[in-house]
N, C-alpha and C positions, 0 to 999 in steps of 0.2 A: 503493500500499500503506501507508495512513493508519496511523500510529503503529508501525510495523514496523522493526525492525532491518535485515532483510534483504528486499529486494524484488526477486523472480524472476520473468521471463516465460520460461515453457518451450514450445517449439514442437517437433514433429516435420516435418521435412522430408524429402519423399520424391524420389527419384532416378529418373528416366525414362529410356529406355524400360523395358518390362518385363522384357527380358532382363538389364538392370541394376541391376533395381529395388533399392533400398535405403533405409532409414530412418536419417535422421541426427537425433540428439537434439541439439538447442542450447537453452542457458539463457543468457539475457540478466538481467545483473544491473541494476538502475537506480539509479544513485547520485543521493541526495537532495542536494536544495538547500533552504537555508533560505528559503522563498517563501512562508511562513504564518506569522503572527503568532498569539500566544495570543489566544482569545476568551473571554469569558464568555457564558452562555447567556442572560442579562438584562442590560442596560446600567445599570440603578439597583435597589437595593434597600433596603427602609424596614424599620427595627426600633425599637421603643419599650421604654423601660426606666424603672422606677421610680426615683426620685432618691433613695430609700432602698436601692437595691441595694447589695450589699456589693462592694467590691474582689474581682475574680476572677472575676465574673459574664462570659459568655461567649456569644456571637450565631455559630451555624453559617452561614458564608458560601459561596457557590455556587463551585465548582471552575472553573478555567479549563481549555480544551481547545486543543492545538495538533496540526494533522494532520501535521505533519513527523516524521520518524524520531526516536527518543530522544534522539540526539546534539543536535538542533535543538529536541527539546521542551522541555517547561516546567521551567525550572532553579529557580525559587524564586519566593517572593511578597515583596513590601515594601509599607510603609504611607506613604501620602501623605497628611498631615493639618495643617493648622496648629497643631494643639494635640495632639502624641504624649504629652503628659503624662497625658491621660486615658484613652488605648485605644494598644493595642498588639496586635501579630500573633502568632498561635501557628499554626504550621505541624506537622503530623504525618504522617509516612507510615504508612499502615496496611498489615497483613500481605498483603492482597489486592492491594497495589501502587497503592491509591487514595489520596487526599491528603487530610486532614481540616484546613479551613481555620476558624479562628475569630478573632474579634476578642473581644479581652479588655478588660474595664474595669480601670484601674489605681488610678483614685482616686475618692474619693466624689463625688457629682454635687451640684448644687444649681440646682432648677430655676429659682428666683427671681433666679438670677445667669447663667444660660444654659439655655435651654430646648429648643435644637437644635445639633446637630454635624454636621458634612459631612466625609465621610471618603473618601479613593480608597483602593482597594486594587491594585496593580498585579501583574501576573505577566508575568514575563520568561521569553525561551528561552535556548537555549545558543549561539546564531549569533555571528559576529562581523562586523558589529555586531549586537548583540543585539536582536531583536524584542520588542514587549511590547503588552499590553493592559491595560484597567483596568475596573473595576467602582465606581459612585458608592453612596456607603452614606449614608443618612440617619438620624440617631438623634435620636428626639423623646424628650425627658425627662419622663415623666409625674408629675403632681403627688403627693406624700405629705404629710400633715397634719403637717409638722415645724414649723410656725411657731405662737405664741400671740397672739390678738388683742392689739393695744397700743392704748389711749385717746390721744386727742391730748394731754390733760392728764392730771397724776396726780392733782390734786385740782381740783375744781368747787366754786366758791361761789356761792351766789345767796341773796338776801334775798326772802321770800314776805310780803305784807301780810296779816293773819288774815282781810281781806274778800276774800280771792280766792275767785271762785266755782269750782265743780265744773266740772272738764275743760278749765280754764285751763293752759296749759303754762308751766312755771316755769322749764325747762332742758333743754338739747337736748346729750345726751352723743353722742362719734362716735368709734368705734374702728375700725382698720384692719388687716387681714390679708392678707399677701402670698401666702398660697397660693391655688390656682387651683379655681376652681368650687365644688363643696359645702365643700371644705375650708376655702375663703376667706369662705364666706357669715357673717356676722355676726347674732347673736340675741341680743337685751339681756334681762336679768333682773334683778330684786333679788336679793340674796344671802339664804338663809334666813333670816339673825338680822334683815337689814333688813325682809325681808317681815314677819316676826314683830312687829318693834316699830312700823313705820309704814305696814305695808301698808294698814291702813284708811284712810289720809290721803294717801297718793300712790300712783299707779301710773306703769307705763312700757311705753311703746308697743315691743313686742319687735323690731320692724323698723325704726322711724325712730329710736329712742333718745330720745324726747320722753318728759320727765318731766312728769306733771301731776297736777293737784288732784283727790283722790278723795274726801273728804269733810271 
């Protein structure tokens, strides 16, 4: 009788021969043993979260099941993580008797410092000693465009002879952006004022950062 408080097997026993025929009703109550551990439907769950997500953001986790009676059934959940500062567990009993299990973000994330977290959630039952089961959760932090490009030098200085021919490279600038993918892609250009004042003399390669003689 999975997950039932009372487990009865009812039998009708016939007494023979016919002249003494009688039906005896027998009810056998099967007492439960804590012989099942909580199990999750899947051993591993993956979630993705933007590093710009606000604390309080939650992920729904699968519920564990235990075939034993309620007294030996699931009594609670706990989180097992090397970094419990970032995530917490929220368990809510619903009106229909089911359980809502969620992983809650506690602090702001920074993908440039930590791009992935591994968390285990453990379900335990009411036996003594208690039995338990777990599910592994991998949280991948997705990049947000939260970093500005930074040049290797604050000021670049170079001398150019007036005899320099067109297309001569006079300087190479380089900037870095720790963001990932498109958010970290660098494109170089002159400011509007520089373009207006010197755009007829110098040009810049938008991909390589090479400044070259244009006129």
